[in-house]
Residue frames as a rotation matrix with the C-alpha (Angstrom) as fourth column:
MET 1
0.595 0.804 0.023 0.01
0.804 -0.595 -0.008 -0.01
0.007 0.023 -1.000 -0.04
ALA 2
-0.259 -0.678 0.687 1.47
0.626 -0.660 -0.415 3.40
0.736 0.323 0.596 -1.06
ARG 3
0.074 0.206 -0.976 1.86
0.925 -0.379 -0.010 6.01
-0.372 -0.902 -0.218 1.66
VAL 4
-0.012 0.020 1.000 1.03
0.590 -0.807 0.023 9.69
0.807 0.590 -0.002 0.93
LEU 5
-0.444 -0.174 -0.879 1.97
0.840 -0.423 -0.340 12.56
-0.313 -0.889 0.334 3.18
ILE 6
0.402 0.659 0.636 -0.43
0.721 -0.656 0.224 15.43
0.565 0.368 -0.739 3.22
ILE 7
-0.631 -0.544 -0.554 1.21
0.758 -0.583 -0.290 18.81
-0.165 -0.603 0.781 4.26
ASP 8
-0.294 0.636 0.713 -1.64
0.280 -0.656 0.701 21.27
0.914 0.406 0.015 4.85
ASP 9
-0.987 -0.159 0.013 -2.56
0.041 -0.336 -0.941 23.50
0.154 -0.929 0.338 7.75
SER 10
-0.306 0.945 0.119 -6.32
-0.914 -0.326 0.242 23.16
0.268 -0.035 0.963 7.13
PRO 11
-0.733 0.087 0.674 -7.87
-0.325 0.826 -0.460 20.32
-0.597 -0.557 -0.578 9.15
THR 12
0.381 0.922 -0.071 -10.89
-0.437 0.111 -0.893 20.40
-0.815 0.371 0.445 6.83
GLU 13
0.486 -0.251 -0.837 -8.74
-0.864 0.009 -0.504 19.98
0.134 0.968 -0.212 3.71
THR 14
-0.635 -0.771 0.047 -6.57
-0.767 0.623 -0.154 17.37
0.089 -0.134 -0.987 5.26
HIS 15
-0.405 0.619 0.673 -9.74
-0.272 0.621 -0.735 15.43
-0.873 -0.481 -0.084 6.25
ARG 16
0.643 0.624 -0.443 -11.15
-0.556 -0.017 -0.831 15.72
-0.527 0.781 0.336 2.69
LEU 17
0.135 -0.684 -0.717 -7.90
-0.917 0.189 -0.352 14.54
0.376 0.704 -0.602 1.06
THR 18
-0.739 -0.398 0.544 -7.52
-0.619 0.720 -0.315 11.73
-0.267 -0.569 -0.778 3.57
GLY 19
0.109 0.873 0.475 -10.98
-0.332 0.483 -0.810 10.44
-0.937 -0.069 0.343 2.77
MET 20
0.717 0.155 -0.680 -10.24
-0.690 0.018 -0.724 10.39
-0.100 0.988 0.120 -0.94
LEU 21
-0.196 -0.931 -0.308 -6.91
-0.901 0.294 -0.318 8.71
0.387 0.215 -0.897 -0.47
GLU 22
-0.667 -0.065 0.742 -8.03
-0.547 0.720 -0.428 6.04
-0.506 -0.691 -0.515 2.02
LYS 23
0.438 0.897 0.062 -11.08
-0.492 0.297 -0.819 5.22
-0.753 0.328 0.571 -0.23
ASN 24
0.789 -0.188 -0.584 -8.59
-0.555 0.189 -0.810 4.47
0.263 0.964 0.044 -3.01
GLY 25
0.881 -0.334 -0.335 -6.36
0.388 0.915 0.110 2.25
0.270 -0.227 0.936 -0.87
TYR 26
0.032 -0.898 0.440 -3.61
0.069 -0.437 -0.897 4.75
0.997 0.059 0.048 0.21
GLU 27
0.224 -0.103 -0.969 -2.09
0.972 0.101 0.214 4.96
0.076 -0.990 0.122 3.62
VAL 28
0.524 0.044 0.851 -2.12
0.244 -0.964 -0.101 8.63
0.816 0.261 -0.516 4.84
LEU 29
-0.238 -0.563 -0.791 0.38
0.964 -0.236 -0.123 10.63
-0.117 -0.792 0.599 6.96
ALA 30
0.573 0.504 0.646 -0.28
0.591 -0.801 0.100 14.29
0.568 0.324 -0.757 7.78
ALA 31
-0.439 -0.678 -0.590 1.63
0.876 -0.470 -0.113 17.39
-0.200 -0.566 0.800 8.83
ASP 32
0.595 0.801 -0.067 0.29
0.789 -0.598 -0.144 20.90
-0.155 0.033 -0.987 9.41
SER 33
0.740 -0.407 -0.536 3.42
-0.355 -0.913 0.202 22.98
-0.572 0.041 -0.819 8.51
GLY 34
0.719 -0.564 -0.406 6.34
-0.452 0.065 -0.890 23.00
0.528 0.823 -0.209 6.05
GLU 35
-0.219 -0.864 0.454 8.81
-0.931 0.047 -0.361 22.25
0.291 -0.502 -0.815 8.82
ALA 36
-0.065 0.258 0.964 6.83
-0.632 0.737 -0.240 19.34
-0.772 -0.625 0.115 10.29
GLY 37
0.884 0.460 -0.088 6.23
-0.336 0.492 -0.803 17.98
-0.326 0.739 0.589 6.80
TYR 38
0.412 -0.837 -0.359 9.85
-0.668 -0.010 -0.744 18.05
0.619 0.546 -0.564 5.88
SER 39
-0.453 -0.529 0.718 10.80
-0.885 0.365 -0.289 16.27
-0.109 -0.766 -0.633 9.09
MET 40
0.276 0.639 0.718 8.13
-0.483 0.738 -0.472 13.65
-0.831 -0.216 0.512 8.57
ALA 41
0.894 0.011 -0.448 9.16
-0.431 0.299 -0.852 13.11
0.124 0.954 0.272 4.94
LEU 42
-0.111 -0.990 -0.086 12.77
-0.842 0.140 -0.522 12.50
0.528 0.015 -0.849 6.12
ARG 43
-0.532 -0.114 0.839 11.65
-0.753 0.518 -0.406 10.11
-0.389 -0.847 -0.362 8.86
GLU 44
0.175 0.795 0.581 8.75
-0.312 0.604 -0.733 8.28
-0.934 -0.053 0.353 7.09
GLN 45
-0.843 -0.519 -0.143 9.91
-0.260 0.159 0.953 8.23
-0.471 0.840 -0.269 3.46
PRO 46
0.160 0.969 0.188 6.36
-0.124 0.209 -0.970 8.41
-0.979 0.132 0.154 1.95
ASP 47
-0.188 -0.117 0.975 5.71
0.832 0.509 0.221 7.34
-0.522 0.853 0.002 -1.63
ALA 48
-0.257 0.165 0.952 4.33
0.674 -0.675 0.299 10.83
0.692 0.719 0.062 -2.52
ILE 49
-0.656 0.056 -0.753 3.60
0.601 -0.565 -0.565 14.22
-0.457 -0.823 0.338 -0.88
LEU 50
0.197 0.692 0.694 0.60
0.816 -0.508 0.275 16.49
0.543 0.513 -0.665 -1.34
MET 51
-0.574 -0.649 -0.499 1.82
0.809 -0.541 -0.228 20.03
-0.122 -0.535 0.836 -0.56
ASP 52
0.691 0.723 -0.009 -0.24
0.718 -0.688 -0.100 23.04
-0.079 0.063 -0.995 0.19
ILE 53
-0.028 -0.725 0.689 1.45
0.605 -0.561 -0.565 26.48
0.796 0.401 0.454 -0.58
VAL 54
0.035 0.112 0.993 0.03
-0.503 -0.857 0.114 28.81
0.864 -0.503 0.026 2.08
LEU 55
0.442 -0.013 -0.897 1.48
0.624 0.722 0.298 27.37
0.644 -0.692 0.327 5.30
PRO 56
0.977 -0.176 0.117 2.73
-0.207 -0.688 0.695 28.92
-0.042 -0.704 -0.709 8.54
GLY 57
0.275 -0.946 0.170 6.61
-0.124 0.140 0.982 29.33
-0.954 -0.291 -0.078 8.71
VAL 58
-0.793 -0.610 0.009 8.15
-0.161 0.223 0.961 27.58
-0.588 0.761 -0.275 5.73
ASN 59
0.141 0.894 -0.425 5.69
-0.806 -0.146 -0.574 27.92
-0.575 0.423 0.700 2.81
GLY 60
0.687 0.257 0.680 4.93
0.043 0.919 -0.391 25.12
-0.725 0.298 0.621 0.34
PHE 61
0.884 -0.451 -0.124 7.23
-0.225 -0.178 -0.958 26.50
0.410 0.875 -0.258 -2.34
GLN 62
0.106 -0.896 0.431 10.15
-0.966 -0.195 -0.169 26.55
0.235 -0.398 -0.887 0.13
ALA 63
0.158 0.035 0.987 9.31
-0.628 0.775 0.073 23.09
-0.762 -0.631 0.144 1.52
THR 64
0.938 0.256 0.233 9.05
0.034 0.602 -0.798 21.64
-0.344 0.756 0.556 -1.99
ARG 65
0.620 -0.781 -0.076 12.45
-0.507 -0.325 -0.799 23.09
0.599 0.534 -0.597 -2.89
GLN 66
-0.049 -0.612 0.789 14.00
-0.984 0.165 0.067 21.64
-0.171 -0.773 -0.610 0.29
LEU 67
0.428 0.353 0.832 12.49
-0.291 0.926 -0.243 18.21
-0.856 -0.138 0.499 -0.37
SER 68
0.993 0.043 0.114 13.53
0.091 0.367 -0.926 18.13
-0.082 0.929 0.360 -4.03
LYS 69
0.484 -0.873 0.065 17.11
-0.605 -0.387 -0.696 19.22
0.632 0.298 -0.715 -3.28
ALA 70
0.109 -0.419 0.901 17.85
-0.934 0.268 0.238 16.95
-0.341 -0.867 -0.362 -0.26
SER 71
-0.609 -0.441 -0.660 19.44
-0.681 0.717 0.149 13.63
0.407 0.540 -0.737 -1.23
GLU 72
-0.943 0.242 0.228 17.29
0.039 0.762 -0.647 11.80
-0.330 -0.601 -0.728 1.34
THR 73
-0.112 0.993 -0.034 13.97
0.205 -0.010 -0.979 13.07
-0.972 -0.117 -0.202 -0.16
GLU 74
-0.537 -0.121 -0.835 14.69
-0.628 -0.603 0.491 14.01
-0.563 0.788 0.248 -3.79
HIS 75
-0.982 0.128 -0.137 13.12
0.006 0.754 0.657 10.73
0.187 0.644 -0.742 -5.01
ILE 76
-0.481 0.852 -0.207 9.76
0.681 0.215 -0.700 11.51
-0.552 -0.477 -0.684 -3.35
PRO 77
-0.574 0.289 0.766 7.35
0.614 -0.467 0.636 13.13
0.542 0.836 0.091 -5.83
VAL 78
-0.689 0.381 -0.617 5.72
0.341 -0.581 -0.739 16.32
-0.640 -0.719 0.271 -4.57
ILE 79
-0.355 0.684 0.637 2.30
0.786 -0.150 0.599 17.28
0.505 0.714 -0.485 -5.87
ILE 80
-0.997 0.035 -0.067 1.24
0.007 -0.844 -0.537 20.82
-0.075 -0.536 0.841 -5.03
VAL 81
-0.228 0.973 -0.028 -2.41
0.846 0.213 0.488 21.08
0.481 0.088 -0.872 -3.97
THR 82
-0.761 -0.202 -0.617 -3.46
0.512 -0.771 -0.378 24.69
-0.399 -0.604 0.690 -3.46
THR 83
0.392 0.897 -0.203 -6.00
0.633 -0.423 -0.648 27.44
-0.667 0.125 -0.734 -3.96
LYS 84
0.003 -0.478 -0.879 -3.41
-0.344 -0.825 0.447 29.52
-0.939 0.301 -0.167 -5.81
ASP 85
0.373 0.301 0.878 -4.35
0.589 0.654 -0.475 29.12
-0.717 0.694 0.067 -9.45
GLN 86
0.704 -0.216 -0.677 -2.26
-0.541 -0.780 -0.314 31.80
-0.460 0.587 -0.666 -11.22
GLU 87
0.926 -0.350 -0.142 -0.05
0.087 0.563 -0.822 30.57
0.368 0.749 0.551 -14.04
THR 88
0.136 -0.914 0.382 2.99
-0.598 -0.384 -0.704 32.18
0.790 -0.133 -0.599 -12.35
ASP 89
0.189 0.005 0.982 2.31
-0.931 0.317 0.178 30.10
-0.311 -0.948 0.064 -9.22
LYS 90
0.939 0.153 0.307 2.14
-0.063 0.957 -0.285 26.87
-0.337 0.248 0.908 -11.28
VAL 91
0.684 -0.729 -0.028 5.40
-0.017 0.023 -1.000 27.70
0.730 0.684 0.003 -13.11
TRP 92
0.008 -0.661 0.750 7.13
-0.873 -0.370 -0.317 28.57
0.487 -0.652 -0.580 -9.84
GLY 93
0.497 0.248 0.832 5.84
-0.713 0.663 0.228 25.41
-0.495 -0.706 0.506 -8.11
MET 94
0.984 -0.161 0.073 7.22
0.173 0.792 -0.586 23.23
0.036 0.589 0.807 -10.95
ARG 95
0.402 -0.887 0.230 10.51
-0.263 -0.352 -0.898 25.06
0.877 0.301 -0.374 -10.84
GLN 96
0.088 -0.343 0.935 10.82
-0.992 -0.114 0.052 24.22
0.089 -0.933 -0.350 -7.18
GLY 97
-0.838 -0.542 -0.059 10.65
-0.542 0.840 -0.018 20.55
0.059 0.017 -0.998 -8.05
ALA 98
-0.143 0.877 0.459 6.98
-0.551 0.315 -0.773 19.67
-0.822 -0.364 0.438 -7.95
LYS 99
-0.897 -0.196 0.397 5.85
0.157 0.698 0.699 16.89
-0.414 0.689 -0.595 -10.30
ALA 100
-0.331 0.859 0.391 2.25
0.752 -0.009 0.659 18.11
0.569 0.512 -0.643 -10.64
TYR 101
-0.993 0.117 -0.034 0.07
-0.085 -0.861 -0.501 21.08
-0.088 -0.495 0.865 -9.62
LEU 102
-0.381 0.924 -0.037 -3.57
0.772 0.340 0.537 20.77
0.509 0.176 -0.843 -8.64
THR 103
-0.808 0.165 0.565 -5.91
-0.343 -0.913 -0.223 23.52
0.479 -0.374 0.794 -7.52
LYS 104
-0.829 0.527 -0.184 -8.49
0.449 0.434 -0.781 23.15
-0.332 -0.731 -0.597 -4.74
PRO 105
0.309 0.249 0.918 -11.10
-0.699 0.714 0.041 21.89
-0.645 -0.654 0.395 -4.59
VAL 106
-0.670 -0.731 -0.130 -9.38
-0.660 0.508 0.553 18.80
-0.338 0.457 -0.823 -5.86
ASN 107
0.411 0.704 -0.580 -11.15
-0.875 0.483 -0.034 16.37
0.256 0.521 0.814 -8.24
GLU 108
0.393 -0.235 0.889 -10.73
-0.521 0.740 0.426 12.88
-0.758 -0.631 0.168 -6.75
LYS 109
0.890 -0.007 0.455 -10.31
0.323 0.715 -0.620 11.28
-0.321 0.699 0.639 -10.17
ASP 110
0.747 -0.625 0.227 -7.55
-0.166 -0.506 -0.847 13.72
0.644 0.594 -0.481 -11.14
LEU 111
0.361 -0.563 0.743 -5.75
-0.931 -0.166 0.326 13.26
-0.061 -0.810 -0.584 -7.84
ILE 112
0.515 -0.095 0.852 -5.71
-0.206 0.951 0.231 9.54
-0.832 -0.294 0.470 -8.01
SER 113
0.939 -0.174 0.296 -4.63
0.336 0.284 -0.898 9.56
0.072 0.943 0.325 -11.68
ILE 114
0.543 -0.771 0.333 -1.68
-0.537 -0.623 -0.569 11.85
0.646 0.130 -0.752 -10.92
LEU 115
0.305 -0.425 0.852 -0.69
-0.832 0.317 0.455 9.69
-0.464 -0.848 -0.257 -7.87
LYS 116
0.747 0.006 0.664 -0.68
0.177 0.962 -0.208 6.58
-0.641 0.273 0.718 -10.07
GLU 117
0.892 -0.404 0.202 1.49
0.122 -0.214 -0.969 8.40
0.435 0.889 -0.142 -12.55
VAL 118
0.366 -0.780 0.507 4.15
-0.722 -0.582 -0.373 9.59
0.586 -0.230 -0.777 -9.99
ILE 119
0.190 -0.301 0.935 4.34
-0.773 0.541 0.331 6.56
-0.605 -0.785 -0.130 -7.72
ARG 120
0.218 -0.228 -0.949 6.25
-0.824 0.477 -0.304 3.90
0.522 0.849 -0.083 -9.47
């Protein structure tokens, strides 16, 4: 069973994404800040990460960059999941190392399809 780490400071959004993932057979880990998410990714080595952008402290762009640059976590695909839908945000997110960019509210079919693509 693939493990997905959700990094989002909204309990509602985390609950929503957890429901979608568990229904599709994924094991879910969760963190509510960029720092906590980075630490958990190092420790737990999830198969993929769903990253919000607007987070307290280290934002999602910064955390994505840290994860994609660190040798211990560079192999973990990061999917940005955010309300920020500007083209510049998408381009910047991909430049930080994200493998995909989804805007909230997330369509379950799209999310699962992308996860199947990035988890090998």
